[in-house]
RODREN-881437 format. One record per residue (C-alpha): residue in three letters; y, x, z. Coordinates in nm, 2 decimals. Each point is the difference from the previous one (the first is absolute). Last residue first. Layout:
# residues N
<ala; <Y; X; Z>>;
...
***
This chain:
# residues 457
<val; <-1.37; 2.12; -10.59>>;
<ile; <-0.21; 0.29; -0.13>>;
<gly; <0.30; 0.22; 0.01>>;
<lys; <-0.18; 0.28; 0.19>>;
<glu; <0.26; -0.05; 0.29>>;
<gln; <-0.11; -0.36; 0.02>>;
<ile; <-0.37; 0.07; 0.02>>;
<arg; <0.07; 0.28; 0.24>>;
<arg; <0.20; -0.23; 0.23>>;
<gly; <-0.28; -0.25; 0.01>>;
<leu; <-0.25; 0.26; 0.08>>;
<leu; <0.21; 0.13; 0.30>>;
<asp; <0.04; -0.36; 0.13>>;
<leu; <-0.38; -0.05; -0.03>>;
<glu; <-0.06; 0.32; 0.20>>;
<arg; <0.25; -0.08; 0.27>>;
<asp; <-0.16; -0.34; 0.03>>;
<leu; <-0.34; 0.15; 0.04>>;
<ala; <0.11; 0.24; 0.27>>;
<ala; <0.16; -0.29; 0.20>>;
<met; <-0.32; -0.21; -0.06>>;
<his; <-0.22; 0.25; 0.17>>;
<arg; <-0.35; -0.16; -0.02>>;
<ser; <0.04; 0.00; -0.39>>;
<arg; <0.00; -0.23; -0.28>>;
<gly; <0.20; -0.02; -0.32>>;
<ala; <0.23; -0.18; -0.24>>;
<leu; <0.23; 0.06; -0.29>>;
<ser; <0.07; -0.24; -0.28>>;
<ile; <0.13; 0.11; -0.34>>;
<arg; <0.11; -0.30; -0.23>>;
<thr; <0.06; 0.03; -0.38>>;
<gln; <0.27; -0.23; -0.13>>;
<arg; <-0.01; -0.26; -0.28>>;
<gly; <-0.17; -0.25; 0.23>>;
<ala; <-0.14; 0.19; 0.29>>;
<glu; <-0.27; 0.23; -0.14>>;
<asp; <-0.24; 0.20; 0.21>>;
<val; <-0.02; 0.34; 0.19>>;
<arg; <-0.16; 0.02; 0.34>>;
<val; <0.03; 0.32; 0.22>>;
<trp; <-0.24; 0.04; 0.28>>;
<ile; <0.03; 0.24; 0.29>>;
<his; <-0.25; 0.10; 0.26>>;
<arg; <0.15; 0.21; 0.29>>;
<his; <-0.18; 0.21; 0.25>>;
<pro; <0.23; 0.15; 0.26>>;
<met; <0.15; 0.35; -0.02>>;
<phe; <0.23; 0.03; 0.30>>;
<his; <-0.19; -0.18; 0.26>>;
<arg; <-0.37; 0.05; -0.09>>;
<leu; <0.03; 0.33; -0.18>>;
<ile; <0.22; 0.16; 0.26>>;
<leu; <-0.22; -0.12; 0.28>>;
<gly; <-0.31; 0.14; -0.18>>;
<ala; <0.16; 0.33; -0.07>>;
<val; <0.11; 0.04; 0.35>>;
<met; <-0.33; -0.10; 0.15>>;
<leu; <-0.19; 0.23; -0.25>>;
<phe; <0.22; 0.29; 0.10>>;
<ala; <-0.05; -0.07; 0.38>>;
<gly; <-0.38; -0.03; -0.07>>;
<leu; <-0.01; 0.33; -0.17>>;
<ala; <0.18; 0.16; 0.29>>;
<val; <-0.23; -0.15; 0.25>>;
<leu; <-0.31; 0.12; -0.20>>;
<pro; <0.15; 0.35; -0.03>>;
<val; <0.08; 0.00; 0.38>>;
<gly; <-0.36; -0.08; 0.10>>;
<pro; <-0.11; 0.36; 0.03>>;
<asp; <0.23; 0.04; 0.30>>;
<arg; <-0.01; 0.36; 0.13>>;
<val; <0.26; 0.08; 0.29>>;
<val; <0.07; 0.32; 0.19>>;
<gln; <0.27; 0.01; 0.26>>;
<leu; <0.11; 0.36; 0.06>>;
<gly; <0.13; 0.15; 0.33>>;
<thr; <0.17; 0.33; -0.06>>;
<tyr; <-0.05; 0.28; 0.25>>;
<tyr; <0.27; 0.22; 0.13>>;
<gln; <0.01; 0.36; 0.12>>;
<gln; <0.28; 0.05; 0.26>>;
<glu; <0.21; 0.29; 0.10>>;
<ile; <0.23; -0.19; 0.24>>;
<glu; <0.34; 0.09; 0.10>>;
<lys; <0.23; -0.01; 0.31>>;
<leu; <-0.16; -0.26; 0.21>>;
<tyr; <0.21; -0.02; 0.31>>;
<phe; <-0.09; -0.03; 0.36>>;
<arg; <0.21; -0.08; 0.29>>;
<tyr; <-0.08; 0.13; 0.34>>;
<pro; <0.11; -0.10; 0.36>>;
<lys; <-0.19; -0.23; 0.00>>;
<phe; <-0.30; -0.10; -0.21>>;
<leu; <0.11; -0.30; -0.20>>;
<ala; <0.27; 0.20; -0.18>>;
<pro; <-0.15; -0.04; -0.34>>;
<asp; <0.00; -0.38; 0.04>>;
<phe; <-0.24; -0.15; -0.25>>;
<leu; <-0.26; -0.09; 0.28>>;
<pro; <0.28; -0.19; 0.17>>;
<phe; <-0.05; -0.29; -0.24>>;
<gln; <0.24; -0.29; 0.11>>;
<thr; <0.28; 0.23; 0.13>>;
<leu; <-0.05; 0.26; -0.27>>;
<leu; <0.02; -0.25; -0.28>>;
<glu; <0.29; -0.22; 0.13>>;
<pro; <0.25; 0.17; -0.22>>;
<tyr; <-0.21; -0.04; -0.32>>;
<met; <0.20; 0.15; -0.29>>;
<glu; <0.18; 0.24; 0.22>>;
<ala; <-0.33; 0.09; 0.17>>;
<ile; <-0.16; 0.08; -0.33>>;
<glu; <0.29; 0.24; -0.08>>;
<asp; <-0.04; 0.19; 0.33>>;
<ile; <-0.38; -0.01; -0.02>>;
<his; <-0.02; 0.18; -0.33>>;
<gln; <-0.27; 0.25; 0.07>>;
<leu; <-0.19; -0.23; 0.24>>;
<val; <-0.15; 0.13; 0.31>>;
<trp; <-0.25; -0.23; 0.13>>;
<phe; <-0.11; -0.07; 0.35>>;
<gln; <-0.29; 0.07; 0.26>>;
<ile; <0.06; 0.06; 0.37>>;
<his; <-0.28; 0.13; 0.21>>;
<arg; <0.02; 0.02; 0.39>>;
<gly; <-0.21; 0.28; 0.15>>;
<gln; <0.26; 0.10; 0.26>>;
<pro; <0.07; 0.32; -0.19>>;
<ser; <0.12; -0.22; -0.29>>;
<ala; <-0.22; -0.05; -0.31>>;
<ile; <0.20; -0.07; -0.32>>;
<asp; <-0.18; -0.17; -0.29>>;
<leu; <0.20; 0.03; -0.33>>;
<lys; <-0.01; -0.20; -0.32>>;
<val; <0.18; 0.16; -0.29>>;
<gly; <0.20; -0.20; -0.26>>;
<pro; <0.11; 0.02; -0.36>>;
<gly; <0.16; -0.33; -0.14>>;
<phe; <0.06; -0.33; 0.14>>;
<lys; <-0.24; -0.16; -0.25>>;
<met; <-0.24; -0.09; 0.29>>;
<leu; <-0.04; 0.39; 0.05>>;
<asn; <0.06; 0.18; -0.32>>;
<gly; <-0.11; 0.36; -0.01>>;
<glu; <-0.20; -0.04; 0.32>>;
<ile; <-0.10; 0.28; 0.24>>;
<arg; <-0.22; -0.11; 0.28>>;
<leu; <-0.11; 0.10; 0.36>>;
<ile; <0.21; 0.32; 0.06>>;
<glu; <-0.05; 0.09; 0.36>>;
<val; <0.28; 0.09; 0.24>>;
<his; <-0.06; 0.14; 0.35>>;
<ala; <0.25; -0.04; 0.30>>;
<gly; <0.10; 0.29; 0.23>>;
<gly; <0.32; -0.16; 0.12>>;
<glu; <0.23; 0.21; -0.22>>;
<lys; <-0.16; 0.24; -0.23>>;
<leu; <-0.18; -0.26; -0.21>>;
<asp; <-0.34; 0.11; -0.10>>;
<phe; <-0.18; -0.01; -0.33>>;
<arg; <-0.29; -0.17; -0.17>>;
<asp; <-0.13; -0.03; -0.35>>;
<gly; <-0.25; -0.27; -0.09>>;
<val; <0.18; -0.12; -0.31>>;
<ser; <0.21; 0.30; -0.13>>;
<val; <0.32; 0.16; 0.16>>;
<ala; <0.29; 0.22; -0.07>>;
<val; <0.23; 0.03; 0.30>>;
<lys; <0.37; 0.00; 0.05>>;
<glu; <0.21; 0.03; 0.32>>;
<glu; <0.36; -0.13; 0.03>>;
<gln; <0.22; 0.21; 0.23>>;
<gly; <0.07; -0.11; 0.34>>;
<lys; <0.15; -0.29; 0.17>>;
<gly; <-0.09; -0.31; -0.20>>;
<thr; <-0.36; 0.02; 0.10>>;
<ser; <-0.12; 0.13; -0.34>>;
<tyr; <-0.26; -0.07; -0.26>>;
<gly; <-0.07; 0.10; -0.37>>;
<leu; <-0.32; -0.06; -0.19>>;
<val; <-0.10; 0.15; -0.32>>;
<ala; <-0.29; -0.18; -0.16>>;
<arg; <-0.33; 0.09; -0.17>>;
<gly; <-0.25; -0.21; -0.21>>;
<gly; <-0.37; 0.01; 0.03>>;
<pro; <-0.09; -0.36; -0.04>>;
<ala; <0.13; -0.18; -0.31>>;
<ser; <0.32; -0.20; 0.03>>;
<gly; <0.03; -0.34; -0.15>>;
<phe; <0.01; -0.19; -0.32>>;
<ser; <-0.03; -0.36; -0.11>>;
<ser; <-0.10; -0.23; -0.29>>;
<gln; <0.09; 0.18; -0.33>>;
<tyr; <-0.22; -0.21; -0.24>>;
<phe; <-0.29; 0.12; -0.21>>;
<arg; <-0.15; -0.24; -0.26>>;
<tyr; <-0.35; 0.07; -0.12>>;
<gly; <-0.15; -0.09; -0.34>>;
<asn; <-0.04; 0.37; -0.10>>;
<val; <0.35; 0.10; 0.13>>;
<his; <0.31; -0.23; 0.05>>;
<ile; <0.28; 0.13; 0.21>>;
<pro; <0.22; -0.23; 0.20>>;
<his; <0.38; -0.02; 0.02>>;
<asn; <0.09; -0.24; 0.27>>;
<val; <0.03; 0.28; 0.26>>;
<met; <-0.03; 0.33; -0.19>>;
<leu; <-0.28; 0.20; -0.16>>;
<ala; <0.11; 0.30; -0.21>>;
<gly; <-0.26; 0.06; -0.28>>;
<gln; <-0.27; 0.24; -0.13>>;
<arg; <-0.30; -0.11; -0.21>>;
<val; <-0.33; 0.14; -0.12>>;
<pro; <0.00; 0.32; 0.19>>;
<gln; <-0.33; 0.19; -0.02>>;
<gly; <-0.25; 0.05; 0.28>>;
<gly; <-0.26; -0.22; -0.16>>;
<lys; <0.27; -0.29; 0.02>>;
<leu; <0.33; 0.07; 0.17>>;
<phe; <0.30; -0.22; 0.08>>;
<thr; <0.31; 0.19; 0.10>>;
<leu; <0.24; -0.15; 0.24>>;
<asp; <0.37; 0.05; 0.09>>;
<ser; <0.06; -0.23; 0.29>>;
<arg; <0.33; -0.18; 0.06>>;
<tyr; <0.23; -0.09; 0.30>>;
<thr; <0.33; -0.16; 0.02>>;
<lys; <0.25; -0.07; 0.27>>;
<pro; <-0.20; 0.07; 0.32>>;
<met; <0.22; -0.05; 0.32>>;
<gly; <0.11; 0.34; 0.13>>;
<asn; <0.35; -0.12; 0.10>>;
<ala; <0.16; 0.18; -0.29>>;
<tyr; <-0.23; -0.19; -0.24>>;
<thr; <-0.33; 0.15; -0.09>>;
<glu; <-0.17; 0.14; -0.32>>;
<leu; <-0.37; 0.08; 0.01>>;
<thr; <-0.19; 0.18; -0.28>>;
<phe; <-0.37; 0.05; 0.00>>;
<lys; <-0.15; 0.26; -0.23>>;
<asp; <-0.31; 0.08; -0.19>>;
<cys; <-0.21; -0.29; 0.15>>;
<arg; <-0.32; 0.03; -0.19>>;
<val; <-0.21; -0.30; -0.11>>;
<ser; <-0.36; 0.03; -0.13>>;
<phe; <-0.20; -0.19; -0.26>>;
<asp; <-0.31; -0.24; 0.00>>;
<leu; <0.13; -0.15; 0.33>>;
<arg; <-0.22; -0.02; 0.30>>;
<his; <0.05; -0.31; 0.22>>;
<ile; <-0.05; 0.06; 0.38>>;
<asp; <-0.06; -0.32; 0.20>>;
<gly; <0.28; -0.04; 0.26>>;
<gly; <-0.04; -0.36; 0.05>>;
<asn; <0.15; -0.21; -0.28>>;
<arg; <0.29; 0.23; -0.07>>;
<ser; <-0.23; 0.25; -0.16>>;
<ala; <0.05; 0.36; 0.10>>;
<val; <0.06; 0.22; -0.32>>;
<leu; <-0.18; 0.32; -0.09>>;
<asn; <0.09; 0.20; -0.31>>;
<thr; <0.20; 0.27; 0.19>>;
<thr; <0.22; 0.30; -0.06>>;
<glu; <0.24; 0.15; 0.25>>;
<gly; <0.32; 0.20; -0.07>>;
<glu; <0.23; -0.23; 0.20>>;
<ser; <-0.22; -0.22; 0.21>>;
<ile; <-0.18; -0.29; -0.14>>;
<asn; <-0.03; -0.33; 0.18>>;
<val; <-0.23; -0.27; -0.17>>;
<tyr; <0.02; -0.37; 0.00>>;
<gly; <-0.22; -0.27; -0.15>>;
<glu; <-0.03; -0.30; -0.24>>;
<phe; <-0.28; -0.07; -0.23>>;
<gly; <-0.08; -0.28; -0.25>>;
<leu; <-0.35; -0.13; -0.08>>;
<val; <0.00; -0.32; 0.20>>;
<ser; <0.38; -0.08; 0.02>>;
<gly; <0.08; 0.15; -0.34>>;
<ile; <-0.28; -0.18; -0.16>>;
<val; <0.09; -0.33; 0.17>>;
<ser; <0.37; 0.03; -0.10>>;
<gly; <-0.10; 0.09; -0.35>>;
<ala; <-0.23; -0.29; -0.04>>;
<ile; <0.27; -0.24; 0.13>>;
<met; <0.26; 0.15; -0.23>>;
<phe; <-0.23; -0.04; -0.30>>;
<leu; <-0.08; -0.36; 0.10>>;
<ile; <0.37; -0.07; 0.04>>;
<ser; <0.05; 0.15; -0.36>>;
<leu; <-0.28; -0.22; -0.14>>;
<his; <0.17; -0.31; 0.14>>;
<val; <0.33; 0.11; -0.16>>;
<gly; <-0.17; 0.05; -0.33>>;
<tyr; <-0.17; -0.32; 0.03>>;
<val; <0.34; -0.17; 0.03>>;
<ser; <0.11; 0.19; -0.32>>;
<phe; <-0.29; -0.17; -0.20>>;
<leu; <0.22; -0.27; -0.16>>;
<ser; <0.26; 0.27; -0.05>>;
<leu; <-0.22; 0.15; -0.26>>;
<gly; <0.12; -0.27; -0.25>>;
<ala; <0.34; 0.15; 0.02>>;
<lys; <0.14; -0.20; -0.30>>;
<arg; <-0.18; -0.24; -0.23>>;
<ile; <0.14; -0.14; -0.33>>;
<ser; <-0.11; -0.30; -0.21>>;
<phe; <0.16; -0.11; -0.31>>;
<phe; <-0.03; -0.36; -0.12>>;
<val; <0.05; -0.16; -0.34>>;
<his; <0.02; -0.38; -0.01>>;
<gly; <-0.09; -0.23; -0.28>>;
<gly; <-0.30; -0.13; 0.20>>;
<lys; <-0.14; 0.33; 0.10>>;
<val; <0.08; 0.36; -0.11>>;
<asp; <-0.08; 0.29; 0.23>>;
<lys; <0.13; 0.36; 0.05>>;
<glu; <-0.08; 0.26; 0.26>>;
<ile; <0.22; 0.28; 0.10>>;
<ala; <-0.04; 0.38; 0.05>>;
<gly; <0.31; 0.21; 0.03>>;
<tyr; <0.25; -0.18; 0.21>>;
<asn; <0.35; 0.10; -0.13>>;
<glu; <-0.08; 0.10; -0.36>>;
<lys; <-0.28; -0.25; -0.04>>;
<leu; <0.23; -0.29; 0.12>>;
<leu; <0.28; 0.09; -0.21>>;
<asn; <-0.23; 0.03; -0.33>>;
<glu; <-0.15; -0.34; 0.08>>;
<leu; <0.33; -0.15; 0.04>>;
<ser; <0.13; 0.14; -0.33>>;
<ser; <-0.30; -0.12; -0.20>>;
<leu; <-0.01; -0.33; 0.17>>;
<cys; <0.37; -0.07; -0.06>>;
<gly; <-0.04; 0.07; -0.36>>;
<glu; <-0.30; -0.24; -0.02>>;
<arg; <0.17; -0.27; 0.19>>;
<asn; <0.31; -0.01; -0.21>>;
<gln; <0.31; 0.14; 0.18>>;
<glu; <0.26; -0.25; 0.13>>;
<thr; <-0.10; 0.08; 0.37>>;
<leu; <-0.05; -0.17; 0.31>>;
<leu; <-0.10; 0.14; 0.34>>;
<val; <-0.17; -0.19; 0.29>>;
<arg; <-0.04; 0.17; 0.33>>;
<asn; <0.37; -0.02; 0.08>>;
<pro; <-0.02; -0.38; -0.02>>;
<pro; <-0.25; -0.02; 0.28>>;
<leu; <-0.37; -0.08; -0.10>>;
<lys; <-0.12; -0.35; 0.07>>;
<ser; <-0.33; 0.04; -0.19>>;
<phe; <-0.10; 0.34; -0.14>>;
<leu; <-0.28; 0.07; 0.26>>;
<gly; <-0.13; -0.35; -0.01>>;
<val; <-0.36; 0.10; -0.08>>;
<pro; <-0.06; 0.36; 0.04>>;
<val; <0.01; 0.19; -0.34>>;
<pro; <-0.35; 0.03; -0.15>>;
<phe; <0.01; 0.30; -0.03>>;
<his; <0.06; 0.33; 0.17>>;
<pro; <-0.35; 0.02; 0.13>>;
<thr; <-0.06; 0.04; 0.38>>;
<arg; <-0.14; 0.34; 0.07>>;
<tyr; <0.25; 0.09; 0.26>>;
<leu; <-0.02; -0.35; 0.16>>;
<lys; <-0.38; 0.04; 0.01>>;
<trp; <0.03; 0.34; 0.15>>;
<ser; <0.24; -0.13; 0.27>>;
<val; <-0.23; -0.28; 0.09>>;
<pro; <-0.31; 0.23; 0.00>>;
<leu; <0.19; 0.24; 0.23>>;
<arg; <0.08; -0.26; 0.27>>;
<asn; <-0.33; -0.01; 0.19>>;
<leu; <-0.07; 0.37; -0.04>>;
<ser; <0.35; 0.08; 0.13>>;
<cys; <-0.05; -0.22; 0.31>>;
<val; <-0.33; 0.15; 0.07>>;
<thr; <0.13; 0.36; -0.02>>;
<leu; <0.31; -0.08; 0.20>>;
<asn; <-0.20; -0.16; 0.28>>;
<leu; <-0.26; 0.27; 0.00>>;
<ala; <0.27; 0.26; 0.03>>;
<leu; <0.18; -0.20; 0.28>>;
<leu; <-0.33; -0.02; 0.18>>;
<gly; <-0.08; 0.36; -0.02>>;
<leu; <0.35; 0.09; 0.11>>;
<leu; <-0.04; -0.24; 0.31>>;
<gly; <-0.34; 0.16; 0.08>>;
<tyr; <0.13; 0.36; -0.03>>;
<tyr; <0.29; -0.08; 0.24>>;
<leu; <-0.24; -0.18; 0.25>>;
<pro; <-0.25; 0.28; -0.03>>;
<ser; <0.26; 0.24; 0.12>>;
<his; <0.13; 0.31; -0.16>>;
<tyr; <0.36; -0.12; -0.05>>;
<val; <0.02; -0.17; 0.33>>;
<asp; <-0.10; 0.30; 0.22>>;
<phe; <0.08; -0.12; 0.35>>;
<leu; <-0.07; -0.36; -0.12>>;
<gly; <-0.36; 0.09; -0.10>>;
<leu; <-0.13; -0.34; 0.11>>;
<ala; <-0.24; 0.15; 0.24>>;
<his; <0.27; 0.24; 0.14>>;
<phe; <0.24; -0.29; 0.06>>;
<leu; <-0.27; -0.19; 0.17>>;
<gly; <-0.10; 0.31; 0.22>>;
<ser; <0.36; 0.04; 0.11>>;
<ile; <0.03; -0.37; 0.07>>;
<gly; <-0.31; 0.01; 0.22>>;
<pro; <0.07; 0.33; 0.17>>;
<ser; <0.35; -0.11; 0.11>>;
<leu; <0.28; 0.17; -0.19>>;
<arg; <0.20; 0.30; 0.12>>;
<gln; <-0.27; 0.24; -0.12>>;
<ala; <0.02; -0.15; -0.35>>;
<phe; <0.37; 0.11; -0.03>>;
<glu; <-0.08; 0.36; 0.09>>;
<met; <-0.27; 0.02; -0.27>>;
<ala; <0.19; -0.20; -0.26>>;
<gly; <0.22; 0.30; -0.12>>;
<glu; <-0.30; 0.18; -0.13>>;
<arg; <-0.10; -0.29; -0.23>>;
<gln; <0.27; -0.27; -0.01>>;
<pro; <0.24; -0.14; 0.25>>;
<leu; <0.05; -0.37; -0.05>>;
<phe; <0.33; -0.10; -0.16>>;
<thr; <-0.05; 0.10; -0.36>>;
<gly; <-0.38; -0.04; -0.02>>;
<val; <0.03; -0.35; 0.16>>;
<met; <0.26; -0.09; -0.25>>;
<phe; <-0.23; 0.12; -0.28>>;
<leu; <-0.27; -0.23; 0.14>>;
<leu; <0.24; -0.29; 0.00>>;
<ala; <0.09; 0.06; -0.36>>;
<met; <-0.36; 0.03; -0.10>>;
<ala; <-0.08; -0.33; 0.16>>;
<ile; <0.30; -0.16; -0.17>>;
<leu; <-0.12; 0.16; -0.34>>;
<leu; <-0.36; -0.14; 0.06>>;
<val; <0.12; -0.35; 0.08>>;
<val; <0.23; -0.01; -0.30>>;
<thr; <-0.29; 0.12; -0.23>>;
<leu; <-0.24; -0.25; 0.15>>;
<lys; <0.26; -0.27; -0.07>>;
<ile; <0.02; 0.12; -0.37>>;
<ser; <-0.38; -0.09; -0.02>>;
<ser; <-0.22; 0.21; -0.23>>;
<phe; <-0.24; 0.08; 0.29>>;
<phe; <-0.03; -0.36; 0.11>>;
<ser; <-0.05; -0.14; -0.35>>;
<arg; <-0.27; 0.24; -0.07>>;
<leu; <-0.16; -0.08; 0.33>>;
<ala; <0.01; -0.37; -0.08>>;
<lys; <-0.14; 0.05; -0.35>>;
<lys; <-0.30; 0.20; 0.14>>;
<met; <-0.07; -0.27; 0.25>>;
***
């Protein structure tokens, strides 16, 4: 039973099945809405299907028991497989240089046999010096009138596969640690404000940082039509009331502080801004009025009342906008937005006002409204991430690259050189063993050229 279990968990077939299962799970995580985005999708499913998906954790694949289970099985599979194969590799690594494998020097190709007129003793001395000069430590043996030299190269390559296995285990451990102990949340900070509280992405729980973040300044650059071009937050990080770091946070340029990464996620207008509205009927002079949210004013013609519902610095990425509620004397209410750059936006989207009348600044006839300027205070939206598993994943990536380079570009080679007499000449024969015969052939060719260049043959 124990042997059967060990055989099962060290099986390559199990590895393939696990990798296929994980690939399918990753596909589900890619195409199925996850976490917050799954709520609306789940409502469109039948209760049974929705309940099944929730039970399997398919709406949060990378935190699901299924995901952790597959990672655990893969880790177990790699561990058992490595433990099974390690004694074989260790035995091969510790194999003595001699005796030479039977039949190694039989049927050698002509380019592996070199002949020289030197006597054997002189040839041996020159050859031994050459081998030590190029390969360092060598072993020597004399048997049956033959002198053998043994050379090993890249012996650690025998263990490179275990380095790759270990790298995967490190990455699995880092992934699980980051998933279980990591944190991801969001915080909005108005210009001049300081906070150390971050709302968790997993449900609004408040996470308290061991330092504070202050937004010193928020800068927004827009195109001519009011669409945002670039935006950045000038932040100061404080501990004990003292600044420990300052930096400019921009999209794709995070700031790292005390194990946390801060990303520029969003921005918006903070409550309390003021706007200057203009309006006219097309007949008389344009009127102007400075307003805040909740303010009201009367229109001279028709006796209508205007209330300011919202002031936004960047409405749907269309730029500054003010939402109005106009009450006519008949009690009818009309609500619409006045965008500062509506003319440029309408040129870009000719059907906008037809399809979405609430963006028409002339929706309440005979008036047309204009947004002259906005005195808006912005808030910056920050994404805050802490992933304690990153160092393990990075270490795993390094080990994997090192292991693959060692295995494929520095394979283990065992070379033997035999020196004996062939009539009046001295014969030098070159042979070796390696799992990578192409690398062995290159090594033997190089050794043959060095022997010739040294004048030994």
